[in-house]
C-alpha positions, 0 to 999 in steps of 0.5 A, spaced: 506 505 565 509 509 559 516 507 557 521 512 556 522 511 549 517 518 548 519 521 553 518 529 552 513 528 546 505 529 547 500 528 543 501 532 536 495 537 535 493 540 529 496 547 530 495 550 522 499 553 517 503 557 521 505 553 525 512 553 527 512 547 531 515 540 528 512 536 533 505 539 531 500 538 525 500 544 520 494 541 514 492 535 518 486 535 522 482 529 523 475 532 524 476 537 517 470 535 513 472 534 506 467 532 500 462 531 506 466 525 510 471 527 516 478 527 514 481 521 518 476 517 515 478 519 508 485 518 510 485 512 514 492 512 516 496 506 519 503 505 521 507 500 518 509 496 524 516 494 521 519 499 519 517 503 524 518 499 530 521 493 527 528 495 522 534 497 526 536 502 520 541 497 516 542 498 508 546 493 504 552 496 505 552 498 513 548 494 519 544 497 525 544 505 526 538 504 531 540 502 539 531 501 541 531 498 547 527 493 544 533 490 539 535 485 538 528 482 536 529 475 539 524 474 545 517 474 547 519 479 553 522 484 547 515 483 543 511 485 547 515 492 549 516 492 541 507 492 542 507 497 548 512 502 545 507 502 538 502 503 542 504 509 544 507 512 538 499 510 536 497 514 541 501 520 540 500 521 532 491 519 533 493 514 528 487 510 526 490 504 524 496 499 523 499 493 520 504 488 520 508 482 517 508 476 522 515 476 524 515 483 526 511 482 531 514 476 534 521 472 534 523 468 529 523 461 532 526 456 527 520 452 526 512 452 525 510 450 532 514 455 535 512 461 531 505 459 531 505 459 538 509 466 539 504 469 534 497 466 538 501 469 545 503 475 540 496 477 539 491 476 545 497 481 548 496 487 542 489 485 541 488 486 548 492 493 548 487 495 541 481 494 546 484 501 550 487 505 545 481 504 539 487 504 534 485 497 528 488 493 524 488 496 518 491 489 515 496 484 516 501 479 512 505 474 512 513 475 511 515 469 507 522 473 503 526 474 509 528 467 512 533 462 507 527 458 507 524 463 502 529 464 498 526 461 492 520 463 493 515 461 497 507 459 493 512 459 487 518 454 491 520 449 487 520 445 494 513 442 495 515 443 503 515 450 503 509 450 498 506 447 505 510 451 509 508 457 506 501 455 506 500 455 514 504 460 515 498 465 511 493 461 515 496 463 521 497 470 519 489 470 517 487 467 523 491 473 527 488 478 522 481 474 522 482 475 530 484 482 531 478 484 526 483 486 521 479 490 514 484 486 510 489 481 509 495 483 504 499 477 500 506 481 498 510 476 494 517 479 495 520 473 492 514 470 488 519 471 482 525 468 479 533 471 479 534 466 473 529 463 468 535 458 467 532 454 473 526 456 472 518 453 469 515 460 469 508 456 467 508 451 473 510 457 478 504 461 476 499 456 476 502 454 483 501 461 485 494 461 483 492 455 487 496 457 493 491 465 492 484 461 491 486 457 497 487 463 502 481 466 499 477 459 500 480 460 507 477 466 508 470 464 506 470 458 510 472 461 517 467 468 515 473 473 515 469 479 511 476 483 510 478 484 503 484 479 499 489 484 497 495 482 492 501 488 492 505 489 485 512 490 485 518 488 479 524 487 482 527 487 489 530 482 491 528 478 485 531 480 478 522 479 475 516 478 480 510 475 478 506 481 480 510 486 476 504 492 477 497 493 476 496 491 470 500 484 470 496 482 478 490 484 475 491 480 468 493 474 473 487 475 477 481 474 472 487 468 468 485 465 475 477 467 476 479 471 482 477 478 479 471 478 483 476 476 490 481 480 490 483 487 490 491 492 489 494 494 495 499 499 491 505 502 493 508 508 491 515 506 490 514 500 487 509 503 482 517 507 481 521 501 480 516 499 474 516 505 470 509 509 473 507 514 476 502 513 483 497 515 479 498 511 473 497 504 478 491 507 481 488 509 475 489 502 472 486 499 478 480 504 478 478 503 471 477 495 473 473 495 479 481 492 483 483 498 488 484 496 495 488 501 498 495 504 498 502 504 501 504 511 501 512 513 501 515 515 495 523 513 492 529 517 490 529 518 484 537 518 484 537 511 486 534 504 482 532 501 488 526 502 494 529 507 499 521 507 502 521 514 505 515 518 508 512 522 502 513 529 502 512 532 495 504 534 495 503 535 487 504 527 487 500 525 492 494 529 490 494 526 484 495 520 487 488 522 492 485 524 486 483 518 482 482 515 489 476 519 490 474 519 483 474 511 484 470 513 490 475 513 496 477 508 500 472 503 503 476 497 507 482 501 505 486 506 508 493 509 507 499 505 509 505 508 511 509 502 508 516 508 510 522 508 514 525 514 517 532 514 515 539 510 518 542 517 521 535 520 523 536 516 531 532 519 535 525 518 537 522 525 535 525 523 528 521 517 528 515 521 530 516 528 526 516 522 519 509 521 520 507 528 522 509 531 516 506 525 511 500 526 514 501 533 513 503 533 505 497 527 505 492 532 508 494 536 503 494 532 497 487 530 499 484 537 500 487 539 493 484 533 489 478 535 493 478 542 490 480 539 483 473 535 483 469 541 485 472 544 481 471 540 475 475 543 470 479 537 468 472 533 468 471 538 464 476 537 460 476 530 458 469 531 456 471 536 451 476 532 447 471 525 448 465 529 446 466 528 439 464 520 441 457 522 444 454 522 437 449 517 434 454 516 428 460 516 432 457 511 437 455 506 431 463 505 430 463 500 435 457 496 433 460 496 426 466 493 421 472 494 417 468 494 411 463 499 412 467 503 416 472 503 410 467 504 405 464 511 410 471 513 410 472 513 402 465 515 400 465 521 406 473 523 404 475 524 411 481 527 413 481 528 421 485 535 423 488 533 430 486 537 436 490 539 441 491 535 448 492 541 452 497 538 457 501 543 459 495 547 461 492 541 464 498 541 468 498 548 470 490 547 472 493 542 477 498 546 479 493 552 481 489 547 487 497 545 490 
């Protein structure tokens, strides 16, 4: 039976670019074929349970602003109500996937045994709703950063008892993800880092984190979980420095601990900005190393120095992100999770729905622009032309040569290269033709 929370909001339809209906899709048409695949199958949208249903509207300077019928989230009755509301919204939006942390879907009990009991109970409840609705789980994860037990980290904690508690927690969340048919499992190290080096043994913490992740992979294979294990880069906030700083740092970490063939990356636009990168940079780095897994689609306020997790609204940025995703072959087990929250002044149910509509439309526009650029081939032609000098046998032989022979050739032939234009503005203008 409908809860009444979304009263008056009907299933969102695609009405086309001329629609002025704020509760309709103007660009997202799930059945539209793009590069030979349905748009829904390209984008693989997922709702973030934490921001959409668990977040109460607080910020560092103020308390909750949302008065939801399932708040406070302190018993199983409210947990079930929250699940009911969530699946109502999935149906309204036609969302194929959702994602969660354990604390999003069950109340904190203060001890592991009761947390495990309530997680198993709500997992069964959600599983039944998934069977009826057809909505799937893109990924699950464990929140090991909010409770005070995690204040000095989880797998990197100096207290071995906290390490053990973290291992048990992750096992329970992988079990729940596996039971619900999740297609990935994510490890987000919110406090896997340090606030000061004065009390931190970095080598020990990195070694413990590496061993912990190996345990996760070992357990995945033991239980036959076919999903992808993902780690999520983030440079800071809440920690001063986090060990999973950006895509390149994570790739180096995975290789050091022998995990490069087992783990992929879940990349977030907001985290890329905090690291001083663009989103397409992080995607391109992961794709170049064969480690692109999934994305958290959001944006940061460029006037703020922290992770504001706003819904995406910048089509050119999103288009470039999907350009590099498509160039890498598109998503396999991954997808587009809206790790985004409405503003704390946007208190109505309609605001929550409209935010997802806008984000889905922007992603659809970005996907179509990316596909059009790929079909046109202009960027590929420009790259091919710029690197064409390496196509000659003499140029290729440089990489098999040595410094002595190369130096002798430069002197013998009197080489004095003339710079060529990088044509950045022309290429930026080219991209703007499609967005």
